[in-house]
C-alpha positions as protocol buffer text, in pm:
chain_id: "A"
residue {
  index: 1
  type: MET
  ca { x: -5949 y: -2363 z: 2869 }
}
residue {
  index: 2
  type: SER
  ca { x: -6224 y: -2321 z: 2599 }
}
residue {
  index: 3
  type: HIS
  ca { x: -6400 y: -1998 z: 2564 }
}
residue {
  index: 4
  type: THR
  ca { x: -6703 y: -2148 z: 2700 }
}
residue {
  index: 5
  type: GLN
  ca { x: -6529 y: -2234 z: 3018 }
}
residue {
  index: 6
  type: ARG
  ca { x: -6312 y: -1936 z: 3025 }
}
residue {
  index: 7
  type: ARG
  ca { x: -6273 y: -1767 z: 3361 }
}
residue {
  index: 8
  type: ILE
  ca { x: -6433 y: -1428 z: 3416 }
}
residue {
  index: 9
  type: VAL
  ca { x: -6261 y: -1168 z: 3636 }
}
residue {
  index: 10
  type: ILE
  ca { x: -6497 y: -877 z: 3749 }
}
residue {
  index: 11
  type: THR
  ca { x: -6348 y: -534 z: 3828 }
}
residue {
  index: 12
  type: GLY
  ca { x: -6482 y: -201 z: 3931 }
}
residue {
  index: 13
  type: PHE
  ca { x: -6502 y: 53 z: 4188 }
}
residue {
  index: 14
  type: MET
  ca { x: -6620 y: -32 z: 4556 }
}
residue {
  index: 15
  type: GLY
  ca { x: -6991 y: -64 z: 4558 }
}
residue {
  index: 16
  type: ALA
  ca { x: -7025 y: -127 z: 4187 }
}
residue {
  index: 17
  type: GLY
  ca { x: -7161 y: -480 z: 4267 }
}
residue {
  index: 18
  type: LYS
  ca { x: -6871 y: -702 z: 4179 }
}
residue {
  index: 19
  type: THR
  ca { x: -6936 y: -973 z: 4451 }
}
residue {
  index: 20
  type: THR
  ca { x: -7312 y: -967 z: 4399 }
}
residue {
  index: 21
  type: VAL
  ca { x: -7268 y: -1000 z: 4010 }
}
residue {
  index: 22
  type: ALA
  ca { x: -7004 y: -1259 z: 4050 }
}
residue {
  index: 23
  type: GLY
  ca { x: -7246 y: -1476 z: 4251 }
}
residue {
  index: 24
  type: ALA
  ca { x: -7534 y: -1421 z: 4007 }
}
residue {
  index: 25
  type: LEU
  ca { x: -7305 y: -1495 z: 3705 }
}
residue {
  index: 26
  type: ALA
  ca { x: -7178 y: -1815 z: 3872 }
}
residue {
  index: 27
  type: ARG
  ca { x: -7538 y: -1936 z: 3940 }
}
residue {
  index: 28
  type: LEU
  ca { x: -7626 y: -1856 z: 3588 }
}
residue {
  index: 29
  type: LEU
  ca { x: -7337 y: -2040 z: 3459 }
}
residue {
  index: 30
  type: GLY
  ca { x: -7346 y: -2328 z: 3709 }
}
residue {
  index: 31
  type: CYS
  ca { x: -7011 y: -2262 z: 3835 }
}
residue {
  index: 32
  type: ALA
  ca { x: -6829 y: -2134 z: 4148 }
}
residue {
  index: 33
  type: SER
  ca { x: -6733 y: -1781 z: 4219 }
}
residue {
  index: 34
  type: LEU
  ca { x: -6473 y: -1639 z: 4441 }
}
residue {
  index: 35
  type: ASP
  ca { x: -6455 y: -1303 z: 4610 }
}
residue {
  index: 36
  type: LEU
  ca { x: -6078 y: -1203 z: 4618 }
}
residue {
  index: 37
  type: ASP
  ca { x: -6107 y: -1003 z: 4941 }
}
residue {
  index: 38
  type: ASP
  ca { x: -6262 y: -1296 z: 5115 }
}
residue {
  index: 39
  type: PHE
  ca { x: -5984 y: -1533 z: 4968 }
}
residue {
  index: 40
  type: VAL
  ca { x: -5716 y: -1293 z: 5096 }
}
residue {
  index: 41
  type: THR
  ca { x: -5882 y: -1305 z: 5432 }
}
residue {
  index: 42
  type: ALA
  ca { x: -5877 y: -1686 z: 5434 }
}
residue {
  index: 43
  type: ARG
  ca { x: -5510 y: -1693 z: 5325 }
}
residue {
  index: 44
  type: GLU
  ca { x: -5390 y: -1416 z: 5556 }
}
residue {
  index: 45
  type: GLY
  ca { x: -5606 y: -1454 z: 5875 }
}
residue {
  index: 46
  type: ARG
  ca { x: -5686 y: -1091 z: 5847 }
}
residue {
  index: 47
  type: THR
  ca { x: -5944 y: -885 z: 5642 }
}
residue {
  index: 48
  type: PRO
  ca { x: -5802 y: -641 z: 5384 }
}
residue {
  index: 49
  type: GLN
  ca { x: -5894 y: -349 z: 5622 }
}
residue {
  index: 50
  type: GLN
  ca { x: -5685 y: -515 z: 5910 }
}
residue {
  index: 51
  type: LEU
  ca { x: -5382 y: -578 z: 5671 }
}
residue {
  index: 52
  type: ILE
  ca { x: -5398 y: -211 z: 5559 }
}
residue {
  index: 53
  type: ASP
  ca { x: -5435 y: -74 z: 5900 }
}
residue {
  index: 54
  type: GLU
  ca { x: -5166 y: -298 z: 6065 }
}
residue {
  index: 55
  type: ASP
  ca { x: -4919 y: -340 z: 5780 }
}
residue {
  index: 56
  type: GLY
  ca { x: -4985 y: -69 z: 5515 }
}
residue {
  index: 57
  type: GLU
  ca { x: -5123 y: -64 z: 5180 }
}
residue {
  index: 58
  type: ALA
  ca { x: -4816 y: -192 z: 5004 }
}
residue {
  index: 59
  type: ALA
  ca { x: -4825 y: -517 z: 5211 }
}
residue {
  index: 60
  type: PHE
  ca { x: -5204 y: -570 z: 5148 }
}
residue {
  index: 61
  type: ARG
  ca { x: -5147 y: -532 z: 4780 }
}
residue {
  index: 62
  type: GLU
  ca { x: -4876 y: -797 z: 4790 }
}
residue {
  index: 63
  type: ALA
  ca { x: -5096 y: -1029 z: 4972 }
}
residue {
  index: 64
  type: GLU
  ca { x: -5375 y: -954 z: 4717 }
}
residue {
  index: 65
  type: THR
  ca { x: -5139 y: -1024 z: 4429 }
}
residue {
  index: 66
  type: ARG
  ca { x: -5034 y: -1361 z: 4575 }
}
residue {
  index: 67
  type: ALA
  ca { x: -5396 y: -1459 z: 4642 }
}
residue {
  index: 68
  type: LEU
  ca { x: -5502 y: -1368 z: 4294 }
}
residue {
  index: 69
  type: GLY
  ca { x: -5228 y: -1571 z: 4153 }
}
residue {
  index: 70
  type: GLU
  ca { x: -5307 y: -1869 z: 4369 }
}
residue {
  index: 71
  type: ALA
  ca { x: -5687 y: -1844 z: 4276 }
}
residue {
  index: 72
  type: LEU
  ca { x: -5585 y: -1833 z: 3904 }
}
residue {
  index: 73
  type: GLU
  ca { x: -5327 y: -2112 z: 3936 }
}
residue {
  index: 74
  type: ARG
  ca { x: -5561 y: -2338 z: 4122 }
}
residue {
  index: 75
  type: GLY
  ca { x: -5863 y: -2276 z: 3925 }
}
residue {
  index: 76
  type: ALA
  ca { x: -6033 y: -2200 z: 4242 }
}
residue {
  index: 77
  type: ALA
  ca { x: -6343 y: -2049 z: 4061 }
}
residue {
  index: 78
  type: ARG
  ca { x: -6460 y: -1968 z: 3711 }
}
residue {
  index: 79
  type: VAL
  ca { x: -6585 y: -1628 z: 3828 }
}
residue {
  index: 80
  type: ILE
  ca { x: -6369 y: -1398 z: 4035 }
}
residue {
  index: 81
  type: ALA
  ca { x: -6479 y: -1070 z: 4196 }
}
residue {
  index: 82
  type: THR
  ca { x: -6158 y: -868 z: 4265 }
}
residue {
  index: 83
  type: GLY
  ca { x: -6122 y: -587 z: 4504 }
}
residue {
  index: 84
  type: GLY
  ca { x: -6159 y: -234 z: 4374 }
}
residue {
  index: 85
  type: GLY
  ca { x: -5788 y: -168 z: 4351 }
}
residue {
  index: 86
  type: THR
  ca { x: -5671 y: -504 z: 4218 }
}
residue {
  index: 87
  type: TRP
  ca { x: -5710 y: -427 z: 3868 }
}
residue {
  index: 88
  type: THR
  ca { x: -5524 y: -106 z: 3891 }
}
residue {
  index: 89
  type: LEU
  ca { x: -5190 y: -270 z: 3928 }
}
residue {
  index: 90
  type: GLU
  ca { x: -5013 y: -397 z: 3603 }
}
residue {
  index: 91
  type: ARG
  ca { x: -4882 y: -707 z: 3778 }
}
residue {
  index: 92
  type: ASN
  ca { x: -5238 y: -821 z: 3843 }
}
residue {
  index: 93
  type: ARG
  ca { x: -5354 y: -751 z: 3493 }
}
residue {
  index: 94
  type: ALA
  ca { x: -5065 y: -952 z: 3365 }
}
residue {
  index: 95
  type: LEU
  ca { x: -5158 y: -1245 z: 3590 }
}
residue {
  index: 96
  type: VAL
  ca { x: -5512 y: -1241 z: 3459 }
}
residue {
  index: 97
  type: ALA
  ca { x: -5417 y: -1183 z: 3093 }
}
residue {
  index: 98
  type: ALA
  ca { x: -5165 y: -1488 z: 3124 }
}
residue {
  index: 99
  type: ARG
  ca { x: -5461 y: -1703 z: 3205 }
}
residue {
  index: 100
  type: GLY
  ca { x: -5670 y: -1586 z: 2917 }
}
residue {
  index: 101
  type: CYS
  ca { x: -5951 y: -1458 z: 3142 }
}
residue {
  index: 102
  type: LEU
  ca { x: -6232 y: -1242 z: 3010 }
}
residue {
  index: 103
  type: THR
  ca { x: -6225 y: -907 z: 3213 }
}
residue {
  index: 104
  type: VAL
  ca { x: -6536 y: -727 z: 3293 }
}
residue {
  index: 105
  type: TRP
  ca { x: -6552 y: -365 z: 3428 }
}
residue {
  index: 106
  type: LEU
  ca { x: -6874 y: -302 z: 3613 }
}
residue {
  index: 107
  type: ASP
  ca { x: -6897 y: 70 z: 3515 }
}
residue {
  index: 108
  type: ALA
  ca { x: -7125 y: 215 z: 3798 }
}
residue {
  index: 109
  type: PRO
  ca { x: -7154 y: 600 z: 3848 }
}
residue {
  index: 110
  type: PHE
  ca { x: -6976 y: 719 z: 4163 }
}
residue {
  index: 111
  type: GLU
  ca { x: -7312 y: 836 z: 4333 }
}
residue {
  index: 112
  type: LEU
  ca { x: -7442 y: 489 z: 4305 }
}
residue {
  index: 113
  type: CYS
  ca { x: -7128 y: 332 z: 4447 }
}
residue {
  index: 114
  type: TRP
  ca { x: -7104 y: 601 z: 4721 }
}
residue {
  index: 115
  type: GLU
  ca { x: -7477 y: 527 z: 4822 }
}
residue {
  index: 116
  type: ARG
  ca { x: -7393 y: 148 z: 4845 }
}
residue {
  index: 117
  type: ILE
  ca { x: -7070 y: 213 z: 5029 }
}
residue {
  index: 118
  type: THR
  ca { x: -7235 y: 440 z: 5294 }
}
residue {
  index: 119
  type: ARG
  ca { x: -7554 y: 224 z: 5328 }
}
residue {
  index: 120
  type: GLY
  ca { x: -7601 y: 122 z: 5676 }
}
residue {
  index: 121
  type: GLY
  ca { x: -7272 y: 295 z: 5781 }
}
residue {
  index: 122
  type: ALA
  ca { x: -7061 y: 33 z: 5597 }
}
residue {
  index: 123
  type: GLY
  ca { x: -6818 y: 286 z: 5468 }
}
residue {
  index: 124
  type: VAL
  ca { x: -6612 y: 257 z: 5793 }
}
residue {
  index: 125
  type: ASP
  ca { x: -6510 y: -88 z: 5682 }
}
residue {
  index: 126
  type: ARG
  ca { x: -6368 y: 40 z: 5356 }
}
residue {
  index: 127
  type: PRO
  ca { x: -6027 y: 183 z: 5419 }
}
residue {
  index: 128
  type: PHE
  ca { x: -6014 y: 376 z: 5086 }
}
residue {
  index: 129
  type: ALA
  ca { x: -6365 y: 517 z: 5112 }
}
residue {
  index: 130
  type: ARG
  ca { x: -6382 y: 664 z: 5459 }
}
residue {
  index: 131
  type: ASP
  ca { x: -6494 y: 1000 z: 5318 }
}
residue {
  index: 132
  type: ARG
  ca { x: -6656 y: 1108 z: 5017 }
}
residue {
  index: 133
  type: GLU
  ca { x: -6385 y: 1336 z: 4874 }
}
residue {
  index: 134
  type: ARG
  ca { x: -6117 y: 1077 z: 4909 }
}
residue {
  index: 135
  type: ALA
  ca { x: -6350 y: 812 z: 4759 }
}
residue {
  index: 136
  type: ARG
  ca { x: -6423 y: 1035 z: 4451 }
}
residue {
  index: 137
  type: GLU
  ca { x: -6063 y: 1115 z: 4373 }
}
residue {
  index: 138
  type: LEU
  ca { x: -5994 y: 750 z: 4392 }
}
residue {
  index: 139
  type: TYR
  ca { x: -6280 y: 660 z: 4157 }
}
residue {
  index: 140
  type: GLU
  ca { x: -6154 y: 917 z: 3913 }
}
residue {
  index: 141
  type: ARG
  ca { x: -5801 y: 793 z: 3920 }
}
residue {
  index: 142
  type: ARG
  ca { x: -5898 y: 428 z: 3867 }
}
residue {
  index: 143
  type: LEU
  ca { x: -6130 y: 484 z: 3572 }
}
residue {
  index: 144
  type: ALA
  ca { x: -5841 y: 465 z: 3322 }
}
residue {
  index: 145
  type: ASP
  ca { x: -5731 y: 123 z: 3457 }
}
residue {
  index: 146
  type: TYR
  ca { x: -6084 y: -6 z: 3472 }
}
residue {
  index: 147
  type: SER
  ca { x: -6129 y: 83 z: 3098 }
}
residue {
  index: 148
  type: LEU
  ca { x: -5841 y: -162 z: 3025 }
}
residue {
  index: 149
  type: ALA
  ca { x: -6100 y: -451 z: 3094 }
}
residue {
  index: 150
  type: SER
  ca { x: -6210 y: -638 z: 2771 }
}
residue {
  index: 151
  type: LEU
  ca { x: -6570 y: -583 z: 2860 }
}
residue {
  index: 152
  type: ARG
  ca { x: -6751 y: -273 z: 2993 }
}
residue {
  index: 153
  type: VAL
  ca { x: -7090 y: -324 z: 3135 }
}
residue {
  index: 154
  type: ARG
  ca { x: -7268 y: -26 z: 3249 }
}
residue {
  index: 155
  type: VAL
  ca { x: -7451 y: -55 z: 3606 }
}
residue {
  index: 156
  type: THR
  ca { x: -7742 y: 154 z: 3688 }
}
residue {
  index: 157
  type: PRO
  ca { x: -7971 y: 163 z: 3993 }
}
residue {
  index: 158
  type: ARG
  ca { x: -8251 y: -4 z: 3774 }
}
residue {
  index: 159
  type: LEU
  ca { x: -8037 y: -301 z: 3665 }
}
residue {
  index: 160
  type: GLY
  ca { x: -8049 y: -615 z: 3909 }
}
residue {
  index: 161
  type: ALA
  ca { x: -7744 y: -829 z: 3948 }
}
residue {
  index: 162
  type: GLU
  ca { x: -7915 y: -1109 z: 3743 }
}
residue {
  index: 163
  type: GLU
  ca { x: -7960 y: -868 z: 3449 }
}
residue {
  index: 164
  type: VAL
  ca { x: -7593 y: -762 z: 3469 }
}
residue {
  index: 165
  type: ALA
  ca { x: -7505 y: -1124 z: 3496 }
}
residue {
  index: 166
  type: ALA
  ca { x: -7704 y: -1218 z: 3182 }
}
residue {
  index: 167
  type: GLU
  ca { x: -7527 y: -953 z: 2985 }
}
residue {
  index: 168
  type: ILE
  ca { x: -7185 y: -1071 z: 3087 }
}
residue {
  index: 169
  type: ALA
  ca { x: -7277 y: -1440 z: 3012 }
}
residue {
  index: 170
  type: ALA
  ca { x: -7411 y: -1340 z: 2671 }
}
residue {
  index: 171
  type: ALA
  ca { x: -7085 y: -1141 z: 2596 }
}
residue {
  index: 172
  type: ALA
  ca { x: -6876 y: -1454 z: 2719 }
}
residue {
  index: 173
  type: ARG
  ca { x: -7053 y: -1669 z: 2469 }
}
residue {
  index: 174
  type: ARG
  ca { x: -6963 y: -1428 z: 2194 }
}
residue {
  index: 175
  type: THR
  ca { x: -6586 y: -1382 z: 2284 }
}
């Protein structure tokens, strides 16, 4: 795949805007986007939260890795928004690297992520962010893994998804 058609995998913490930015980027590039959590749900017949609650995190992570591999193998979409923990597993980074994808870390400050996670009580649907302290610890632990992405895009409350998408598109053209 030429660099102009290279797949783009977006990572970052919960609430960083991965799915929203992936959609905006796909519209900008005139291609399809895929939310990996939605793809896992479609494949498994259960949401990530249900998989974690019923079978444990390890079973969910296995399902997530299978879904990522399938999405990359099938070329299901040019832009893929991962779950917040997908990129933290070396096996998933290896799958993405083997396909030559551009990897993008949406680097949003914890406070912004937490505000988005808890907006409207949505935090109860996020098994790894049911309380602020646990979410902050997880955020801090994942930063080193996120920094392995090939492109880091800072996210602020003032930047809209379209602006972030435009920055990614411009970087994709340069790489």
